[in-house]
N, CA, C and O of each residue as an XYZ file, in Angstrom:
220
protein
N      -1.814    -12.242     12.884
C      -0.429    -12.650     13.007
C       0.466    -11.477     13.408
O       1.420    -11.646     14.167
N       0.157    -10.313     12.904
C       0.977     -9.148     13.239
C       0.936     -8.867     14.727
O       1.914     -8.386     15.298
N      -0.194     -9.164     15.362
C      -0.317     -8.921     16.799
C       0.660     -9.778     17.591
O       1.064     -9.398     18.690
N       1.039    -10.915     17.053
C       1.964    -11.790     17.762
C       3.361    -11.186     17.874
O       4.121    -11.546     18.773
N       3.704    -10.275     16.971
C       5.034     -9.683     17.000
C       5.123     -8.522     17.982
O       6.220     -8.114     18.364
N       3.972     -7.988     18.393
C       3.950     -6.892     19.363
C       3.701     -7.460     20.748
O       2.920     -8.396     20.919
N       4.367     -6.889     21.722
C       4.209     -7.358     23.089
C       3.277     -6.412     23.834
O       3.463     -5.196     23.804
N       2.273     -6.975     24.502
C       1.363     -6.207     25.354
C       0.623     -5.093     24.609
O       0.369     -4.030     25.176
N       0.281     -5.332     23.356
C      -0.470     -4.340     22.588
C      -1.688     -5.022     21.973
O      -1.613     -6.170     21.536
N      -2.788     -4.316     21.945
C      -4.006     -4.828     21.330
C      -4.128     -4.196     19.950
O      -3.884     -3.002     19.779
N      -4.504     -5.003     18.976
C      -4.704     -4.480     17.630
C      -5.693     -3.318     17.682
O      -6.706     -3.399     18.376
N      -5.409     -2.246     16.958
C      -6.225     -1.031     17.063
C      -7.690     -1.209     16.681
O      -8.527     -0.402     17.087
N      -8.023     -2.244     15.911
C      -9.414     -2.438     15.509
C     -10.257     -3.169     16.555
O     -11.464     -3.316     16.363
N      -9.657     -3.629     17.653
C     -10.392     -4.451     18.613
C     -10.973     -3.744     19.832
O     -12.080     -4.108     20.228
N     -10.332     -2.780     20.452
C     -10.870     -2.213     21.702
C     -12.306     -1.710     21.593
O     -13.113     -1.978     22.484
N     -12.643     -0.996     20.535
C     -13.999     -0.466     20.395
C     -15.014     -1.609     20.315
O     -16.062     -1.557     20.959
N     -14.706     -2.636     19.528
C     -15.607     -3.789     19.397
C     -15.788     -4.484     20.745
O     -16.910     -4.802     21.139
N     -14.694     -4.713     21.441
C     -14.751     -5.397     22.735
C     -15.585     -4.595     23.729
O     -16.372     -5.171     24.480
N     -15.424     -3.298     23.740
C     -16.176     -2.477     24.682
C     -17.657     -2.393     24.311
O     -18.491     -2.161     25.186
N     -17.999     -2.573     23.048
C     -19.404     -2.539     22.620
C     -20.129     -3.852     22.881
O     -21.354     -3.865     22.994
N     -19.402     -4.943     22.979
C     -20.009     -6.271     23.094
C     -19.766     -6.852     24.490
O     -18.670     -7.326     24.791
N     -20.787     -6.809     25.328
C     -20.651     -7.327     26.695
C     -20.188     -8.779     26.712
O     -19.327     -9.147     27.511
N     -20.754     -9.603     25.836
C     -20.407    -11.024     25.854
C     -18.988    -11.284     25.356
O     -18.387    -12.296     25.718
N     -18.454    -10.408     24.550
C     -17.054    -10.546     24.144
C     -16.161    -10.396     25.369
O     -15.193    -11.136     25.543
N     -16.499     -9.428     26.213
C     -15.714     -9.236     27.447
C     -15.869    -10.433     28.376
O     -14.895    -10.876     28.984
N     -17.091    -10.960     28.490
C     -17.315    -12.148     29.327
C     -16.476    -13.316     28.808
O     -15.807    -14.002     29.581
N     -16.520    -13.534     27.490
C     -15.771    -14.650     26.895
C     -14.270    -14.499     27.130
O     -13.592    -15.462     27.487
N     -13.762    -13.298     26.930
C     -12.327    -13.073     27.136
C     -11.929    -13.266     28.588
O     -10.876    -13.833     28.878
N     -12.764    -12.799     29.493
C     -12.444    -12.980     30.926
C     -12.467    -14.450     31.312
O     -11.596    -14.914     32.047
N     -13.457    -15.181     30.823
C     -13.528    -16.616     31.143
C     -12.328    -17.359     30.560
O     -11.763    -18.247     31.198
N     -11.949    -16.982     29.338
C     -10.778    -17.606     28.717
C      -9.529    -17.317     29.534
O      -8.674    -18.186     29.706
N      -9.427    -16.094     30.034
C      -8.260    -15.712     30.838
C      -8.228    -16.486     32.149
O      -7.198    -17.056     32.511
N      -9.352    -16.510     32.861
C      -9.414    -17.213     34.149
C      -9.148    -18.704     33.958
O      -8.469    -19.332     34.771
N      -9.690    -19.262     32.875
C      -9.511    -20.684     32.599
C      -8.218    -21.009     31.891
O      -7.940    -22.170     31.594
N      -7.413    -19.972     31.615
C      -6.150    -20.158     30.911
C      -6.348    -20.982     29.634
O      -5.681    -21.995     29.418
N      -7.286    -20.518     28.791
C      -7.628    -21.233     27.566
C      -6.384    -21.430     26.701
O      -5.634    -20.491     26.437
N      -6.189    -22.654     26.276
C      -5.013    -23.005     25.472
C      -5.187    -22.550     24.024
O      -6.278    -22.154     23.612
N      -4.101    -22.611     23.263
C      -4.173    -22.305     21.832
C      -5.165    -23.242     21.145
O      -5.913    -22.821     20.262
N      -5.170    -24.503     21.549
C      -6.117    -25.461     20.967
C      -7.550    -25.047     21.287
O      -8.432    -25.155     20.436
N      -7.784    -24.578     22.494
C      -9.103    -24.079     22.864
C      -9.511    -22.896     22.018
O     -10.658    -22.804     21.581
N      -8.565    -21.976     21.780
C      -8.854    -20.818     20.930
C      -9.136    -21.249     19.499
O      -9.979    -20.653     18.827
N      -8.437    -22.283     19.024
C      -8.702    -22.788     17.671
C     -10.133    -23.296     17.575
O     -10.797    -23.093     16.558
N     -10.610    -23.952     18.623
C     -11.987    -24.435     18.631
C     -12.975    -23.273     18.627
O     -14.004    -23.336     17.955
N     -12.670    -22.217     19.371
C     -13.519    -21.024     19.385
C     -13.568    -20.414     17.987
O     -14.643    -20.063     17.500
N     -12.422    -20.289     17.348
C     -12.349    -19.721     16.003
C     -13.127    -20.583     15.018
O     -13.829    -20.053     14.156
N     -13.013    -21.902     15.133
C     -13.769    -22.799     14.250
C     -15.270    -22.585     14.422
O     -16.008    -22.556     13.437
N     -15.722    -22.435     15.654
C     -17.139    -22.201     15.923
C     -17.590    -20.868     15.321
O     -18.654    -20.788     14.708
N     -16.790    -19.843     15.498
C     -17.119    -18.532     14.921
C     -17.166    -18.621     13.402
O     -18.073    -18.068     12.780
N     -16.212    -19.303     12.804
C     -16.192    -19.448     11.344
C     -17.442    -20.147     10.831
O     -17.923    -19.823      9.745
N     -17.975    -21.092     11.584
C     -19.202    -21.779     11.178
C     -20.386    -20.805     11.202
O     -21.316    -20.931     10.405
N     -20.343    -19.843     12.114
C     -21.447    -18.874     12.247
C     -21.348    -17.725     11.230
O     -22.364    -17.293     10.686
N     -20.141    -17.238     10.977
C     -19.985    -16.048     10.118
C     -19.295    -16.345      8.796
O     -19.283    -15.499      7.901
N     -18.733    -17.510      8.663
C     -18.022    -17.853      7.434
C     -16.541    -17.498      7.540
O     -16.146    -16.634      8.323
N     -15.747    -18.171      6.749
C     -14.306    -17.901      6.718
C     -14.038    -16.601      5.987
O     -14.695    -16.288      4.994
N     -13.087    -15.861      6.476
C     -12.696    -14.603      5.817
C     -11.269    -14.673      5.373
O     -10.753    -13.714      4.799
């Protein structure tokens, strides 16, 4: 939520993870090209939560 208040900034804990995970970059690029909606992102988050559990 804090990231929503900053404009054009990435949370400091994410760049290293994104650069280490090739498929994270693929997923983000596809989401960008496809202009994934907030509802689409909610579905992605739900899928991730099923795999890793809610935090």
